[in-house]
N, C-alpha and C positions, 0 to 999 in steps of 0.2 A: 675494607670489606669486599669479599669476593662477589662477583655478579650473582652467584647462586644464593649466598647469604642475604644479599640485598633483596632479591626476589622473595625469598622465604619470609623476610621481615615485613615486606610490603603485603604479602598474602596473609600473614597473621593479623595485621592491622585491618585488612580488608574483611576478613571473616569476623573480626571483633566489632567493627564499627559501620560497615557499609551494607545496606540492604539493596539487593539487586532486583531488577525486574524479573518476575517469575521465580522468586527466591525459593530455593530449598537446598539445604546443605549437601544432600546427596548429589546434586547436579553441579556442585562447585568444588569438587575435590581437587581437581587439577586444572584450574583456570589459567589462561594465558594472560600475561601482563604485556599489552601492546605498548610500544614506545615510539614507533615511527611508521609512517605510511608514505609510499612513493608509487605513483601510478596505480597499478592494480595489486600491489604487494604490501603486506603488513609485516613488520618485524617485531618480535617479542623481546623481553628483557634479557633473554639468554642468547639472542642473536639468531633465533630461528626465523625463517622467512616462509610466508604463506600467501598464496593467491587468495585475494579477498573475494570469495565466491558469492557473497551477497551484498557487495558494495556497502560495507558497514552494516546497515539494516535497511537495505533497498534504497539507499539515499545518496551515496557518494557517486553520483552519475559521472562527473568529470574526472574522477580519480583523486587520489591523495596527493598532498604536497604541492598544490597549485599556489604559487607565489602571488599571482594576480588577485586571488581571493583574500589572502592574508593582507596584502597591501591595501585593498579596498576597505577592509575592516579597520585597519590602523588609521588610514587617512580620514575616514569618517569619525572614528572615535576621537581623534585629535581635534577635529573641527566642531562636531556636535555629537556626543555619544548618545544622548537620550533627551527627548522632550516628549511631553504628552501628546497623544494623537486624539484626545477627546475633542468633541466638537468645539470650535472656537480657536483651535490651534492645529497646525500641520507642519510638515517638513518636506524638503525637496526630494529625498530619496523615496519616500512613501508615495508622493504624487507621481513621480516618474515611473516607479515600478507598477503602480496601478494602471496607468495608461498603457504601459508596454505589455502587460499581461492581457489586458482587454484586446489589444490589437493582435496578439499572437493566438488567442484562444478562439473558441467557437464564434461564428459570426453574430450570434444573438447575445453575446455577453456585453455588459455595459459598465460594470463597476466591480471593485474588489473591496473586501473587508479583511484585514490582516489579523492573524493569531500567532501563536508560538509553536504550534504543532498539529499533528493530524487529528487526535481525539478532540481537541478544542475546535478544530475546523468543523468536524462533524456535529459537535454540539451546536455550533453557530448555524449550521445548515438546518438542523431540526428546528431551532427557535425561529429562524427566518421563514421557514415554510409555514409554521403556525401563525406568525405575524402576518404573512401574506393573506392567508384565508380569513383571519380576523378583520383585517382592513377591508376585505371584500364581503363582509357581512355573513361569513360562514364560520362562526366560532366553534362549531362542533367538529370541524375537520382538524383533528389533532393526532390521529394515529399515523405511525410510521411503519411501513413494510420494509423488511430486509430479507436477505436470503440465507438459508442454512449454509454454513461454511464461510460466509462473508466475515471479514474482519474490519472493524471500524474504530478500534480503540477500546480502552478499558476504563475510562471515566464512566460514571453511572449510566447516563443515557447512551453513550457510545457502546458500552458493554452490553446494554440491553438490545442494541441493534446487532451486535456481533453474534454470528450464528455458530459459535463454538462453545459447547457446553462447559468445557474445562474452565473457562473464564467466568462462569456464572456461579459455580457450586458453592464457593465459600463467601460469596458477597450478596447472595439473594436476601430478600426479594428484589427482583428487577424493577425498573421503572415501568409503570403501567403504559398501555397503549402502544407497545412495540410488538409487531406481529411478524412471525417467521413464515417464509414461503419456500418451496423447493428450489434448488439451484439449477441452472442450465449446465448440467454435468454429464456430458455424453457418455463417458466411460461407465457410469453407474446409473444412468437415467431410468432403466427398468426397475431399479431398486428404490426409486423415488416416485413411483407411480406412473412411469412411462407407458404409453399405449401403443408403442411400436411405430409411430409416425415421425414427423420432423421434430427433433428434440428441441430446437430453438422455439418453434411455434408452440409446442406443448408446454414447455417451461414458462413461456410468457403467458399462455392461457391460464396456467396455475396462479399467476399473479392476478389475472382478471377474476378468477373464481374467488380469491381471497377478498378482493375489493367488493364484489357483489355480496359475499357472505357477511363482511363487516358493515357494509353500507357505504356507498360512495360519499355520502354526506358526512362521514366520520373520518375519512382517510385523507391525510394531508399530502403524503409523499411516499415514494419508495426510494431507498438508497441502494445503489448497486455499484460495485467495482466493475469496470469494463472487463478486466481479467482479475479473478480472485487471486490475491497474492499470498498472504500469510496463511490463508485457508487451504492452500494446496496448488497454486498456479492452475486454476481451472479456467480454461478458455471456452467462451460460449460459442455455439454455432452462429454462423453469419446471419441467420434469420431472427435471432433472439431480440436484439436491441431495436431494430426497426419495428417489430411487432409490439414490443414493450412501449415504445414511444406512442404508437397508435392507441394503445390501451389507456395510457396516461391521459392523452388528449380526450379520448371518448368519455372518461369518467371524471375529469377534472382533478387529476392527481399530479403533483409536481414530481419530476424525475431529477433526483440528486445523483450526480456522477461522482463517486468517491475515487478521485484520481490521485490520491496521496502517494501510491506506488507507481501507477501507470503514467502519470503526468511527466512532462519534461523529458520526452524523447525515449523513455524506457521501452516502449513497444514498437518503436520504429516510426511513430508519429509523435507530434508534439503533445497531443492529447488523444487518448486511445479510442474514444467513440468516433473519431475521424475514420477509423477502419470501416465503419458501417454507415457512414453518412448521417449520423444521428446527432442532434443538438439537445443537451439537457437544459433544465431550468436553473439549476445550481451546480457548481463544481466545487468540491472540497479538495484542497491541495496542501502539500507540505513537502517534506523530504527533498526531492530533487530540485526544488526552487532555489535552494542555496547549496545543493549537493552536500548538505549536512554540515557545512562549515560554521554556520550559526543557526540557532533555532528560528524557524519561520514557517508559517502556514497561512491558510486563509480560505475564503470562499470567493468564487466569482459569481456574480448575480446577473441573470439575464435581464433584458430590457424591461420586461413586464414585472419582474420581482423588484428590480431597482426602483421602478416607477411607484410601486406601492409604498416604499419608504419615503420617496419624495412627496407623495400626495397625502401622507398621513397628517391628520390634525395634530396640533401641539400636545393635546392631552392623551394622544395615542401614539406618540413618537416611538422610534426604534430604541428602546431602553436596553440595548445590549452593549457590553463594553469589556475591555481588558486593559490593564495597565500598559502592557507592551504592544498593543495594537499599533502597527506602523512604526516599529522601532527603527530609527534611522540607520544604525549600523547594520542590522540584519537586512534591511532593504537595499543598502548599498552593496552588500555582498551578493544579494540575489541579482542585482543589475549586472555585476561583473560576471556572475555565473551564466546569465543569459547570453552575454557576449561570447563566452566560450562555447556554449551549446550551439549558437548560431554560426560562429566563425569556423568551428571545426566540423560543422554539419553532422552533429552527433545523432540526430534522428535517422539519417541515412545509414550512419555507421551501425546503429543499434539493429536496424533491419537486416543488413548484410551479415554482421557478426552473429546475430541471433539465428539466422538460417544455418550458419556454419556450426554453431554450438548444438542446435537442435538435431541437425542431420548427424553430427558426430555421436551424440548421445544415443540416438536411435540405432545407428549402425553398431555401436559398441555394446549396448546394454539390453536391447529388446530380446535378444535370444536367451538371456538369463532367466531361469525358471521363477525367480522371485521378482521380476520386473513386469508389472501389469501394463503400465502405459508410460510413455514419454511424451510430454506435451509442452507447448510454449507459444509465445508470440513476442517477436522482437527479442531483446536480450533478457528474457525472462522465461525460465524453463523449470519444469517439475518432473521428477521421476517417482512415480507411485509404486510402492512395493506391496507385494501380495504374498500370501502363504502358498497359493496355488493359482496358476494362470486360468485353469478351466473354471474354477468356482469364483474367482476373484475375491476370495476370502482375504480381508485386510491383514497385512502384516503389521503387528503392533510390537514395537521394541527393536525390530531389526534396523530401522533407520538410525537410531542412536549409535549402534555398533558400526554402521557404515560411515557415518560422519566422523566417528572417533578414529577409524582406520584411515580415512582421508586426511585427517589432521596430521597424523604421523608421516604422511607422504607430501605434506606441503599445501593442503587446500583447507581453508576455513570457511565453513558454511553452516546452515541450520536446516532443521526439518520441521514440517508440520506433522505433529504426532497423529497416529492413526486412531480410528474409533470403530468399534463393532456396534451392532444393534440397529436402531431405527435409522440412523444417518451414517452409513458406513463410509470409511475412506481409509486407505492404507497409509502407513508412514510415507511421507512424500519429501524427498530431498529437493530443497528449493535452491535455485541458482539465479542470480541476477548480478553478475559482476559489473564493475565500472564500464561505462560505454567506451572507454579508451583501451580496454583490455586487448592485448595483441592477439593475432591469430595463433601464434605459438603458445601463448598462455591458455587460450581457449582449448586448443588441442591437448594441452597438459591437464586441464580440468577433466576432460573426457578420459584420458589415460588413468588418472588418479582414481576416478570413480570406478572405472572398470576393475582395477586392482583391489580397491577397497571393498567393493561388493563381493568379490570372490573370497577375499580374506575373511570378511564378516560372516560368510555363509559356509566356510570350510568346515 
């Protein structure tokens, strides 16, 4: 059978039997069948090669084809593939990984609970926040604040925290007690109620207003990505998180840092709130902890949150659980992945490579009439498209044409779709290539997007 016939047969079976995330047939007319990855490059079943512009799905931080990670998985699977992590049993990779993550993360972190992915991690964070307040005699503190454009997953509670309406429409009603607040979005802050002052302070104060309006005695936590990823790579002003931390302390609200995308060196720091000297109460993580080689996520608990679990009476114990929590093989791969991140100093690499990519994108694209803003932090960039620079009217539909043109030129990435109305944002091309992407490949990404944008708007 010819390679093309083999691909056609696979795709026929795909369309007949496989439901994809964000499924719609119109979006799956000409999918790529990826068969190989090496470094920052993906190869499809027809031999086409593409720079992986989004590191898989924001997660393949150390790049594709790392033999050390495959060997770590194989060695652990041959020794002990799985055992329960329920209380009363444990395993060496889970113990070692928990201790290592605590040592690497924020100074106030003390313990880890493991999950299999990001949405499950955020669900765990929400439950843990409610548990914390109940143990402290405040059972009415159950509400979770989140930000418009934030993405926290699409299980029911995580979707209710996600601030992107497209994920809600066909699955409503949402879970009660999830409250949306304005995002720290400098490019469009005046469209979100800005008063013309410091955007970071004003956006944080909008959180305070929501806490006061809802009643501090009812608010358990706010969840916030340090940099909004899938929502459009929205980078907050430097004043935002320090002010937000003060507000949380003032009103007795836990700060959950959703570092599912930003963790593990992506922004040029091991964890992104380090940029602003802020320590959260809980950290949700996934993706980069194993660079996507096996599914793993979790939450890191600060000392005071962990102590609440340790101090709970037997009849009020932490009844949260999952079959695969602390999966030995996944934890073994994470340990090998941390070795690579540390040994190759990939946090520093992300910082320097990110500056190169961001500067290149700004130099090449900002002059285009449909580019409203180019923004980023570390190796994480977004290009927001508009219909008109002066009005900042969001471009909706242009982004899909740009990434299609980019794909024909050897770049595979995704967009955050634009929205008009109450919470505007233009189609945003998202870029987060592997942290080992070469300078030549970064420059190639810039050149491809330059040409793709012009082709899409010709």
